[in-house]
N, C-alpha and C positions, 0 to 999 in steps of 0.2 A: 504494500500500500504506500509506503514511504517512497519507493522507487517511482511510482506513478506521479507523485507530487514533484519529484525531481525532474521527471520528463516534462511536466507542464512548465516548470521554471526554465528548462533548457529551450523549450519552444519559444517562450517569451524573450529569452536572451539571444535567440536565433543561432543557437549552437546545435543545430540539427541539419540533416540533409535537406536539399531543396524540396523534396517530396513532402516534408513535414513543416515547411515554413508556413507560419500563420495558422497552423492546425489548432483545433480546440479540443481539450480533453473534458469530457462531460461525465461526471460521476453520478450514477443513478442512485437516488435516495429511495431504496426499496421499501423501507418501513413506511415512509410518508406516502408512497404510491399505493401501498396496500391498505392504508388506513380507511376504514369504513366499508371495505369489501367483505362479503360473506362467503365467497367461494373463489377458487382459482380462475373460473371463467370471467368473473368481474374484474379481477386483477389483470388478466391478459387483455381485456378490452381496453384498459388504460395503457397497457404497454405497447400494443401493436401500432398505434399511431406514431409513437416515438421511433420505433424501428422503421416504419414506412417513411416517415419524414426524413430521417437521416439517410436512408437508402436513396431516396429521390434526389437529395442534395449532393450526394456523392458524385453524380454526373453533371452537376450544374456548375459552370465555371465561375459564377458569382459568389459561390459559397466556399468556405475553407474546408479542409479535411476535418471531419469530426471523428473523434476517438471515444467510443463508449467504454467507460470503466465500471465494472461490476465487482464490488468487494464481496468476499465469501462466495465466489461464483458457484461452488458446489451446491449451494442452496436452491439453484434453479433446476436441478436434475429431478426427474420424476421419482427416483428411488429414495429421495430424502424424505424422512417422516417428520411431520410437525412444522414444515416450512410453508409459509403462505405463498411462496413463489415456485413451489414444486411444479415441474412440467413446463416451465417457461422456455427451457432449452429447445423444445419442439417448435415453439413459435419462431425462434431465432434462426433455426437451421436453414430455411429457404433463402433468407437474406445472406447468410454466410456462404451458402453454396455458390451463389452467383458473384460473391465478392463485393457486395454493396455496403458491407458494414465492417468497420474496424472495431474490434472488441478486445479489450484488455480485461483479464480477470485475475483476481488474487485469491489464493487459498493455500492450505498446507499440503505437503506432499502426500500425507496419509489420506486426507479428505479427497484429494484429486484421484488417488488410486481407488478409493472405495466407491466414489460416486460418478466421476467424470470419465475415467479411463475405461470403465466397463461399457460405455456407449462408444463403440469404435467409430461410428459416423461423426460424432462430435469431437472425439479425441484427435482425429486426424485433421480437423479444421483448426486446431490450435498448435502453435509452436511453443514448446515448453521452455521456460527460462528458469533454471534452478538457482536459487539463492541460498548460499550457506550462511550459517550463523557466524558473526565476527568472532575472532579469537580475542584473547585478553588484551593484547597490544592494540588491536584495532578498536576494541571497546573503549580503551583508555583515550584514544584519539577522538572518538565520538563524544565522550564525556567532556573533554576539553573544548570541543566545538559548541556544545550546548550550555556549558558552564555560565557564560555571561548572562543569559536570560534567567537562569535560576538564581544567580547572585542578585540581579535586579529585583526579582519577585520576592525573595526572602530577605533582601537587604543584609546579606551575609557575604563574607569572603570565604571562598572554597579553595584551600591550598591544593597544590599538586599531590602532596602526600595523602590527602584525604581521598582524592580520586583514585589513587593507586590502591588504597585500602578498600575502597568500595568494590573495585574490580576483583581484588584478591579474595575478599570475604564472600562475595556472591558466587565466584567460581568454585570455592571450596564447600560452601554450605547451602547453595540453592541449585542443586544439580538438575532438578526437574524443570526448572524455568530457563528461559533463553536470554541470551545477550542480544542487543544492548538493553532490552527492556528492564531486566531485573536490576541492572546497575543504575539506570536512570531513575527507576521507581525508588530504589533504596536511597540514592542521593537526595531525592526530593523529600522523602519521609524523614531522613536524618536532619535536613534543614528545618523541617517543621518541628521536630523534637527539640532541636537546639533553641529555636525561638520560644518554645513553650517552657522549657525547663532551665535553660541557660541564657535567657534573653539578654543579660548584661554583656555577654561575650559575643561579639559580632563576627567571630570566625568559627567556622564549622569545626567541631571537635571529633576526635576518634571515638569518644564515649557515645556520641549521638549515632555514629555509624554502627557501632557494636550493638547498641540497644535495638536498632531497627533490624539488623540481621538476626539477632536473638529472637 
């Protein structure tokens, strides 16, 4: 999902091939679209005009390239239970077959294997881009990149050694969670603890980090 946001930024900065110059990334707000519907048919009736409209504009020279982004794309598959969008993939297939839609989807490898890959017709219409979890060194660089916004929000100074401790602790003690999320969440929570219990000290402490990991 973050990669799609970076793609949108790259398009705006014109750091993309000519084919994608001035393209627009449109994220579908599926929960908002499903609000008030009582069955999949009603939801699909709202969705079809979007597909049709984007497909028609694909061939029109006055319109930019539109890229439809669907987060948690496995939820549109017919085999997913409890999803208000189940079966939506069948609506999209005709447009994808003729190449009138650019679609980006995000999901986990496991959910893709369970729900999307089993539909061979849809599976071959997507090019898979596998993203690996960042290692400890890369996570540290990510924390350094987001640090200024957290320092402004919490009005704290976050030293390098604290970032290193966050990564070390989350790597050792939060094995079932993934980077960089677990480190960012821990850093944010530690800043909150620092403000609540050590408010007079405007520098993030190791104690705060250890309390949040514990």
